[in-house]
N, C-alpha and C positions, 0 to 999 in steps of 0.2 A: 573513625574507623581506620585502623592501621593498614599498612600495605598488604599484609598477609590476608586480612579479612576482605580487602578490596579484590584481591585476586580470587579468593574463594567465591565471592559473589559474581565476579566476572565469569567464572567457570560453571556457575550453576543457575543464575537467574535467567529464566526464559530459554534455557538450553535443553535440547532434546538429546543430543549425542555429541561426543568429542572423540576424534581419532587423531592422535593418541593422547588421552587426558593426562596421564602421568608424565609423559614427555613434555607436554605443553606447560603443565604446572611447574615442572622443574626449570624450564627455560624462563618462565615469568619470574620465578623466585630468585633466579640467578642474577637478575638485573639486565639480561640481554635485551637489546632493543630490537624488536621484531618488525617485520614488514607485513602489515595487515591488508589483505586484498579484499576490496569490495567492488563487485562488478554489477552494472545495471544496463540493460538494453533500452534505448528510447523507442519502444514499440508504441508508447502512448505519451501524451504530453504531461501527465501528472504522476506524482509518486503518492501512493496511498499509505495510510498508517501501518498497514500490515507489512509493507516493504520497509517502512521507516523503523520498525522494531530492530532491523539489522543495523540501521544507521545509529540508533541509540547504543547498540553494543559496540559499534565502531568507535563511538565517542568515549565509551568506557575504556577502550584500549588507548585512545588518544590521551585521555586524562592521566593514564599511567605512564605516558611518555613514549609510546610506540609510534612508529611511522605508518600513517594511513596512506594507502595507494588506491585511488579511485580509478576504475576503468569504465568508461562510458562506451558501450558496445555499438558504435555506429557501423561497424562491419557485421558483427554477429546478428544485429537486429534485422539485417537483410534476410537471414535464414529463419530466425525465430526459434526460441527455445521451446521444445516440445515437452518439457518436464511434466507438466500437469495437464496436458491436453489429450483429449480422447479423439480428436480429429486434427487434421493438418491446420496449421495457423494460416490466416489470410496473409497474402504477400504484402509487405510494407515497402513502399518505394523510397529511394534515396531522398527525394524531396520531402516526403512525410517525416523521415528520420531527422532531417535537418531542422524542420519546423518543431518537431517534438523536443529536440535537444535544447532549444533556445532558453527554456526556463529551468533546466535540470540543475545547474550549479546553484542557482538562487534557492531552489528547494532544498538541496543537500546542505547548503550553508545555513539553513534554519537549525540544523542539528550539530554539525561538526565545524571546526575551525578550518576553513579552506586555506588560510594563509600558512597553516602548518601541514598541508596535505599535498601529496604528489598526485597529479591528475594526468591521465592518458586517455586517448581515444584509440580503440584497437585497430582502426585502419592504418595507424602508424606503421604497424608491422605486416598487416595482411595485404595492404594495397600493393606492395611491391614484391610479395611472395610469388615465386615462379611456380608453374604447374609441377615442375620436377620436385621442388622442395615440398609442395603440398602432398604429392604422392609418397615421397619418402617418409613423411610424418605418418600418413595414413597406414603405411605398411606395418606399423607397430600394433595395429588393432585389427580385430576381426569383425565381420558382419554379425557373427553369433553374439559377440560381446554387446553390441549395440542393440540387437533385437531382443535380448533377454531383459532389458530394462522394462519395468512393469507396464508402463502405458503403451510401449511399442508392442509388447507381447500381447496385450489385450486387443490392440488394433489389428494385429496379425491374425489372432484367433477369430476375430469378428469379420475378417475380410475387408477391413478398411485400409485405404491406401497409406503407405508410408513413403514419403519422398526421400530420394537418395541424399538430398541436401540436408535433411533432418538428421541423418546419421552422422554428419560431419560436425554438428553443433557441439557435442561434448569435447571433440578433439580440438576445435578452435578455442573453446573456453579454457581447456587445459593448457593450450599453448600460451594463452595470456599469462598464466602462472609462471611459465618458463621465462617469458620476456621481462617480467618485473621482479623475478626471483622472490616469489611470495613465500613467507614463513607460515602464514595462517590465512585460510580462506573460510568465509562463513556464508551461510545461505539458509533458506528454508529447507524443510525435510525433503521436499520434492527436488532439491538441488543436489542431493547426496551423490547420485551417479556422476553428475558433471564434475563435482569437486574431487571425487575420487579419481576421475580420469586425469585431473590436474596433477595429482600425486604420481600417478603412473607416468605421465608425460615428463615430469621433473626428473624421475629416475632415469628415463631414456636419455635425457640431456645431462646426466651426471650431476644433478642438483639434489640437495637434501629435500626429501618429500615434505610438502607443506602439511601443517596440522589442519585438521578439519573440524570446524565447529558448526553443527547443525542446530538451528534455533526452532523453537515452537512456532507453529503457524496459527494465525488467529482466524476465526470465522468472521464473515462479513455480516451485513445487516439482514440478509435472508437466511442465515444459518449455514451457508456453504462457505468454503474457503474464500477469503477476501481476494477478489480478482477483478482487474480492470475489464477483462473480457465479459464478466457477468454483471458489471455495473453495481455491485453490492459494496461499494467502497466508500471510505471517508478519505478524501484527498487532503494532503497537508497544505496545499495551496488555496483551498477554498476558503471563503469568508469565515471568520471566527464564529459568527452566529449560526451558520449552516453546519459547521463542524460540531458545535455544541448541541444543536437540535438533533442531529443524527445520533450522537452518542447517547442522548436521553431516550432514544427509541431502542437502544440495545437491550437484548434479552438479559434479565437479571442474572441468569446462570453464567454469563460470559464476563461479568464484571471483574472477578478475581484474576482471570487470565489476562484481561486488559490491564489491570493494575500491575501485574507482574511484567508484562512484555512491553506495554506502551507508555509506562510512566517510570519514574525513578523514586517513587515513594518507597522508603526503607522496607525491606522484605519483612522485618519483624512486625511492622505496622500493618502490612498487607495481610499477614497471617492472623493478626488480631481482628482485623476487619472481617476476615472469613469466618472466624469463630463467632463473632458477634452477630453476623448475618444468620448463621446456622441456629443460634440460640434465640433469634428474634429480638435481640437487644437494641437493634438499630433499624431505622426505616430504610428499606432498599433504595427509595427515591433519593434520600439524602446522600447515600453513598454514591449513587450514580451522578449526582450533582458534583460531588467531590472529584470523582473520576473525570468527568467532562472538563472541569476547571483545570485539573492537573495536565490533561492532554493539550487543551487549547493554550495553556501557558507555555508549553514547550515550543510551540510553533508561532506564538505571538508573544504575549507577556501577561503578567498577572492582572494588570489593570483591564486589558482587553477581555480576559477570561471572565472577570467579575461583571463587566458590562454585558457580555453575552449571556451570562446567567440571569442578570436582572431583566434583560429583554425577553428571555425565554419565560420567566415568571410572569412578565407583563402580558405576554400573549396567551399562555396556557393556564395560568393560575388566575390572573385578574381579567382574562378575556379582553385584553387590549389589542392594539395593532402596533406593528413596528414603527419606530420613530422615522426611519428612512424609507417608508413605503414608496414603491414605484407608482407613477401616475401614467394614465393613458388618455389620449384625446379620442373621443368617439363623436362623430358628427351626426350619426343616425339618432332619430327620436326614440325608436324602439327596435328591438331585435329578438329573434328566437333565442331562448336560453343557450342552446348548443352553439349557435353562431357567435353569441357573445363570449362564451368561454373560450372558443377558438381565437376570437379577436384579441383577447387579453395577452395571447402568446405565453401564457403560463403553462400551457400544455403543448405537447409536440405534434399532436394530430387530432383529427376529429374523432377517431376511434378511442383515443385516451379520454377525450372530453366526455364522450358517451358513457364510458365505463365509470368515470368519477361521478358523473351526475347520477347514474343508477345506484351508486354506492352511498348516496347522501353526503358526498364529500364537497359539494359546492354550496356556498352560502353567499347571499347578498344582504348586506346590512344585518348580518347575524342570523338571517332566516334561511333555513335549508331549502334548496330548490332542487327538485328531482323530476320535473316534467320537461323532457327534452324540447317539446314544442311550445312551452309557455312563452308568451310574448312579454318581454321585460321592457318596462319604460326606462329609458336612459336618463338618469338624474345626476346632476353635478354633485361631486364629493361622495357618491356612493362607493362603498368598499366591497370588493368582491374577494372572497376567500376560497381557495381551492386546497383541500387537504389541510394539514396542520400548519404548514410553514409558508404557503404562498399567498401573498396579498397584493392587491393592486387597487388604486383609487381612480375613479373616473374624474377627469379634469373638466 
C-alpha cells in the first residue's frame, strides 16, 4: 500500500466524521508532520477496546511519521466528562485518580510506541492556573453554548441537575489543545462538542484550529455503547483467555464493525468477509474465532491468541476445563448449594449466586444444580462451574 492509499484508509477506516477533511488530507499529502492529540481521563483503572479503537488510529498516524501527544487528564478527571452521561458523574478523588493512572501507560504501550510519544498530565498547566486566568478563559463562552449540547439539554428538560463544574469540562479539554498546539484531535462521536470547543479555544489564542476526527463507536457486550460505567466492556489489560471468551459471545451482527474498528485486517478482506457472511458462504463462528484471534494478537501476540483459541475450544467444544483452573480449600464436609457457590468467590454476592442457580448456570462435576437448598457433599477434586467461563476445583 503506497502513501496515498495509507492516507485514504487513515481518513476513512472507522471514521464517522472529519472537520475539515479536505484540509487534513492536503496537510497529510504535503508531508507536513502533524501533532496528533489523544486525551484520556483516568476515571477507571482499565482501558477498554472501544477506547482503544482511537489508539489504533493514533498508531496509524504514528506509522506515517506524525507526532503523537498523549494527555492523561489527571486534572479533568476530577470534573468528569459528561459527554455520554444522562446523570451527573460520581465524584472521583485525587487518590483514586492516582491509583487509576498507575497502569495507563503500560496499557497504551500495548498499541503505540511510547518512546516516540510526547506525554503530558494536564495538571501541568491547570495546577498553577489562577482564578483570574480561569475566568478570563471562561468569558469567551456562554452558558447557552454549554447547555445546548445534547445530553445537557435532555437533563435540563427532564429537570435533572447539571453541576456548574460540568460546564467547565469542554473548556478545560479545549485548553489542553492550546497548551500542546494540537493539529488533530480525535475521539468518539460523543466527544464532538468537546473537540470543537478545542478548535474555538485555539482561535481565541491565535492558533490554527485543530482538525477534528470523530471515530465510530462500538457497542459493548449488552448491545449498548461500550462503557466502563455500564460494565459491558472488554478491557485490553484482562487475561487473553477472558478477552477471547468475551469476544466469542459477541453478537454476530457486530463482527464487521469490530473488524473495521478493532483490528487492522485489510479493509478489502473485511468487505469480502461481509459479503461471504451475507451469502452464507462462511460459518459465522469461524469468522468470530478469526476476529477474536486478531484482537487478542494486538494486545498480546499471535502465540497467546492461538492458545486462547485452543483453550476456548477445549472448554466449550470438547467440554473440558481450563488448564490453569483455580483451586479452593473447603474444610466443611457438606454445604447448602447457595452457600457453596458464595464460598467459591466466583460470584460477587448471594443475590448473584441465587440468580445463577435459578438460571441453571451452576454445575458440579458437569451436573446442573438448581436447588438452592440442596445439601452438597464436599468431595476432593470436584469441579464447580458457574456460567460459561468460571471454574474452580475443590482441593
